[in-house]
C-alpha positions in Angstrom: -1.4 -14.5 -8.6 -1.8 -17.7 -10.7 -4.5 -20.3 -10.1 -1.9 -22.5 -8.5 -0.7 -20.0 -5.9 -2.0 -20.5 -2.3 -3.0 -17.3 -0.6 -2.8 -16.8 3.2 -4.1 -13.8 5.2 -1.8 -10.9 5.3 -1.5 -11.1 9.0 -0.3 -14.7 8.8 2.2 -13.7 6.0 3.7 -11.0 8.2 4.3 -13.6 11.0 5.7 -16.1 8.5 8.5 -13.9 7.3 11.3 -14.9 9.7 11.1 -18.6 8.6 10.9 -17.5 5.0 14.0 -15.3 5.4 15.9 -18.1 7.0 15.1 -20.4 4.1 16.0 -17.8 1.6 19.4 -17.2 3.2 20.2 -20.9 2.8 18.9 -21.1 -0.7 20.7 -18.0 -1.9 24.0 -19.1 -0.2 23.8 -22.3 -2.2 23.0 -20.4 -5.4 26.0 -18.1 -5.0 28.3 -21.0 -4.3 27.3 -22.7 -7.5 28.1 -19.6 -9.5 31.4 -18.6 -8.1 32.9 -18.2 -11.6 30.1 -16.1 -13.1 31.5 -13.0 -14.8 30.8 -9.8 -12.8 28.8 -7.2 -14.7 30.1 -3.8 -15.5 26.6 -2.3 -15.2 23.3 -3.5 -13.8 19.7 -2.6 -14.5 17.3 -3.8 -11.9 13.7 -4.0 -13.2 10.5 -4.5 -11.2 7.1 -3.1 -10.7 5.1 -2.3 -7.5 6.6 -3.9 -4.4 9.4 -5.4 -6.5 10.4 -1.9 -7.6 10.4 -0.6 -4.1 12.9 -3.3 -2.8 15.3 -2.4 -5.6 16.2 1.0 -4.1 18.7 -0.3 -1.5 20.5 -2.7 -3.9 20.9 0.1 -6.5 22.4 2.4 -3.9 24.7 -0.2 -2.5 25.9 -1.2 -6.0 26.7 2.4 -6.7 28.6 2.6 -3.4 30.7 -0.3 -4.6 31.5 1.4 -7.9 29.0 -0.5 -10.1 26.8 1.6 -12.4 23.3 0.6 -11.4 19.8 1.8 -12.2 16.3 0.6 -11.4 13.3 0.8 -13.7 9.6 0.0 -13.7 9.8 -0.2 -17.5 8.0 3.0 -18.2 11.3 4.8 -18.8 12.4 2.2 -21.4 10.9 3.3 -24.8 9.8 0.4 -27.0 12.8 -1.0 -28.9 15.4 0.9 -26.9 18.5 -0.9 -25.6 18.9 -1.6 -21.9 21.6 0.7 -20.5 23.5 -2.1 -18.7 25.2 -5.5 -19.6 23.1 -7.3 -16.9 19.4 -7.0 -16.3 18.1 -8.4 -13.0 14.4 -8.8 -13.5 12.4 -9.1 -10.3 8.8 -10.4 -10.1 7.5 -12.7 -7.5 4.8 -14.0 -9.9 7.1 -13.9 -12.9 4.3 -12.5 -15.0 4.7 -8.7 -14.8 4.8 -7.6 -18.5 7.0 -4.5 -18.0 9.6 -6.6 -16.2 9.4 -9.4 -18.7 10.0 -6.9 -21.6 13.0 -5.4 -19.8 14.5 -8.8 -19.3 14.5 -9.6 -23.0 16.4 -6.5 -24.1 19.9 -6.7 -22.6 22.9 -8.9 -23.3 22.5 -10.9 -20.1 19.6 -11.4 -17.7 18.8 -12.9 -14.4 15.3 -13.5 -13.0 14.5 -13.4 -9.3 11.1 -15.1 -9.0 9.0 -17.0 -6.5 6.7 -18.9 -8.8 8.1 -21.9 -10.8 7.6 -22.2 -14.6 6.9 -18.5 -15.0 7.2 -16.6 -18.3 10.0 -14.5 -16.7 12.0 -17.5 -15.6 11.7 -19.0 -19.1 12.9 -15.7 -20.8 16.1 -15.1 -18.8 19.6 -16.6 -18.9 19.6 -17.6 -15.3 17.1 -17.8 -12.4 17.3 -17.3 -8.7 14.2 -19.2 -7.5 12.8 -18.2 -4.1 11.1 -21.5 -3.6 7.4 -21.1 -4.4 6.8 -19.5 -0.9 3.2 -19.4 0.2 2.3 -15.7 0.3 -0.5 -13.3 1.0 -2.4 -11.4 -1.7 -0.8 -8.1 -0.5 2.7 -9.6 -0.5 4.5 -10.1 2.7 6.5 -13.4 2.6 7.8 -13.2 -1.0 8.7 -9.5 -0.8 10.9 -10.2 2.3 12.5 -13.1 0.5 13.1 -11.0 -2.5 14.8 -8.3 -0.5 17.0 -10.9 1.2 18.0 -12.6 -2.1 18.8 -9.3 -3.7 20.7 -8.0 -0.7 22.9 -11.1 -0.6 23.6 -10.9 -4.4 24.6 -7.3 -4.1 26.7 -7.8 -1.0 28.5 -10.6 -2.7 29.2 -8.5 -5.8 30.4 -5.4 -3.9 32.3 -7.0 -1.0 33.2 -10.4 -2.5 31.5 -12.4 0.2 28.2 -12.6 2.2 28.3 -11.4 5.8 26.9 -13.0 8.9 24.2 -10.3 9.0 21.9 -12.6 7.0 22.1 -15.4 9.5 21.1 -13.0 12.3 18.3 -11.4 10.3 15.5 -13.9 11.1 16.0 -13.4 14.9 16.2 -9.6 14.4 12.9 -9.7 12.5 11.3 -11.9 15.2 12.3 -9.3 17.8 10.7 -6.5 15.8 7.5 -8.4 15.2 7.2 -9.4 18.9 8.2 -6.1 20.5 5.5 -4.8 22.9 6.8 -1.3 22.8 6.6 -1.3 19.0 3.0 -2.5 19.2 2.1 0.3 21.6 3.7 3.0 19.5 1.9 1.8 16.3 -1.5 1.6 18.1 -1.1 5.1 19.5 -0.1 6.5 16.1 -2.9 4.6 14.2 -5.6 5.8 16.6 -4.7 9.4 15.8 -3.8 8.9 12.1 -7.1 7.3 11.3 -8.9 10.6 12.0 -6.8 12.4 9.3 -7.2 9.6 6.7 -3.9 10.3 5.0 -0.4 9.1 5.9 2.9 10.1 4.3 5.8 7.7 4.6 9.2 9.4 4.4 12.6 7.7 4.5 16.3 8.7 4.4 18.1 7.8 1.2 19.0 4.3 2.4 15.4 3.7 3.4 13.7 4.9 0.2 12.5 1.4 -0.6 10.8 1.1 2.8 9.1 4.4 2.3 7.8 3.4 -1.1 6.7 0.0 0.1 5.1 1.5 3.2 2.9 3.8 1.1 1.9 0.9 -1.1 1.0 -1.2 1.9 -1.2 1.6 3.4 -3.0 2.1 0.2 -3.5 -1.5 -0.6 -4.3 -2.8 2.9 -6.3 -0.3 5.0 -7.0 1.7 1.8 -5.5 4.9 3.3 -4.2 7.5 0.9 -0.4 7.6 1.3 2.7 9.1 -0.3 6.2 7.5 -0.2 9.2 9.8 -0.6 12.8 10.3 0.5 13.4 12.9 3.1 15.2 15.3 0.8 12.5 15.2 -1.8 9.8 15.6 0.9 11.5 18.7 2.3 11.2 20.4 -1.1 7.6 21.5 -0.9 5.7 18.3 0.1 5.9 19.3 3.8 3.5 22.2 3.1 0.5 20.0 3.4 1.3 19.6 7.2 -1.7 19.8 9.4 -3.8 17.5 7.2 -1.5 14.5 7.0 0.0 12.0 9.5 3.7 11.3 9.0 5.9 8.2 9.3 9.6 9.0 9.2 12.1 6.3 8.7 15.7 7.3 9.5 17.8 9.1 12.0 18.9 12.6 13.0 17.5 14.4 9.9 14.2 12.6 10.2 14.0 13.4 14.0 14.5 17.0 13.2 11.8 17.0 10.6 9.5 15.2 13.1 10.0 18.0 15.6 8.9 20.5 13.0 5.9 18.5 12.0 4.8 17.8 15.6 4.4 21.5 16.2 1.4 21.4 14.0 -0.4 18.9 16.3 -0.4 16.0 13.8 0.5 12.3 14.4 4.2 11.7 13.7 6.0 8.4 14.1 9.8 8.0 13.9 11.1 4.6 12.9 14.8 4.6 13.7 17.9 2.4 14.3 20.0 5.3 15.4 20.6 6.6 18.9 18.7 9.9 18.5 16.6 11.9 20.9 12.9 11.5 20.1 11.3 15.0 19.9 8.3 15.9 22.0 5.0 14.9 20.4 6.6 12.2 18.3 6.1 8.5 18.7 9.0 6.2 18.2 9.8 2.6 17.1 13.4 1.5 17.8 14.9 -1.0 15.4 18.1 -3.1 15.6 21.0 -1.6 13.7 21.5 -3.4 10.4 23.3 -2.6 7.1 20.9 -1.0 4.6 20.4 -4.1 2.5 19.1 -6.0 5.5 17.5 -3.1 7.3 14.8 -2.7 4.6 13.3 -6.1 5.8 12.8 -4.9 9.4 11.7 -1.4 8.3 9.0 -2.8 6.0 7.9 -5.2 8.8 7.1 -2.2 11.0 5.1 -0.7 8.2 3.3 -4.0 7.6 2.3 -4.0 11.3 1.1 -0.4 10.9 -1.1 -1.4 7.9 -2.7 -4.1 10.1 -3.2 -1.7 12.9 -4.8 1.0 10.7 -7.0 -1.6 9.1 -8.2 -2.7 12.6 -8.9 0.9 13.7 -10.7 1.7 10.4 -12.5 -1.6 10.2 -11.0 -2.3 6.8 -10.4 -5.8 5.3 -6.7 -5.5 4.4 -7.0 -8.7 2.3 -9.8 -7.4 0.1 -9.0 -5.8 -3.3 -11.0 -3.0 -4.8 -10.3 -2.6 -8.5 -9.7 -5.4 -11.0 -6.2 -5.3 -12.4 -6.8 -5.6 -16.1 -3.3 -5.5 -17.7 -0.7 -6.0 -14.9 0.1 -9.7 -15.7 0.8 -11.5 -19.0 -2.2 -13.8 -18.4 -5.6 -12.5 -17.3 -7.3 -15.6 -16.0 -6.9 -14.4 -12.4 -7.6 -10.9 -11.1 -6.7 -9.1 -7.9 -3.5 -9.2 -5.9 -0.6 -6.8 -5.9 1.7 -5.9 -8.8 4.7 -8.1 -7.9 
């Protein structure tokens, strides 16, 4: 956060997301229209840290589905002085001050910044900027992360399919429905009341929901201060499941995740399935039903459920989800402000 950023409580940020998504859809639509003749990249590196890195998972997967070589990086895997392995770097940082992302942006032939804060070092260092509008956000990001996911999703869809679909116009209403759903609130409350006793929650997602799993784990650590792991289902099945009995589990996906939930529930641990598929919910497993959306948009509603879970766990545990613990000493290119997420 910079001294000029206005912080709102995380709970308020969660509720503000539908309006922010609607504004971002309009802004990104205009941005794309103004750049109709921009050359299309042969390969793309998407760079970000923390929550920004998490929301890059679905864009990378969809670019690859469309035949575009794409990678995501936190910067740790780019040795000093090494070239960026793509002709376009999309550098994502809501603050525009993450040093790893800034460094990655300066290495490749072309660069685009996706930022929320104006006049940021990242915006100044790149060839082009998609500005999210200086959205008012919470310290544990809610509004700006949703806007980032939408902007990236629309950029990728336009690149892969040649146009932007009507999905984005419908997304604010779908997000409202998720945030206001009474059945979702009951499922989260029941899960949180049991999970609080274990004190550890793993968040697992199918391949298309990898970003939601990663962001969910970050939210639970940063908000209610609950130890949490984020992993894809296939990775989780290769040994990580052996801690069963001592961990609560959130599974984001469909049939494979439901089958895993049935196995985990046999050990009398809290299991929550977050799904947009018509799957049978196993005995002993709680469930949240989501609207069916393409992967690039679905991450917004998936993360919204995990935000609500972070709030519910914070309430059960009596934890201030807006309070930081450690001072971030080197996560921004300026050090006059401390605290806040790596974004």
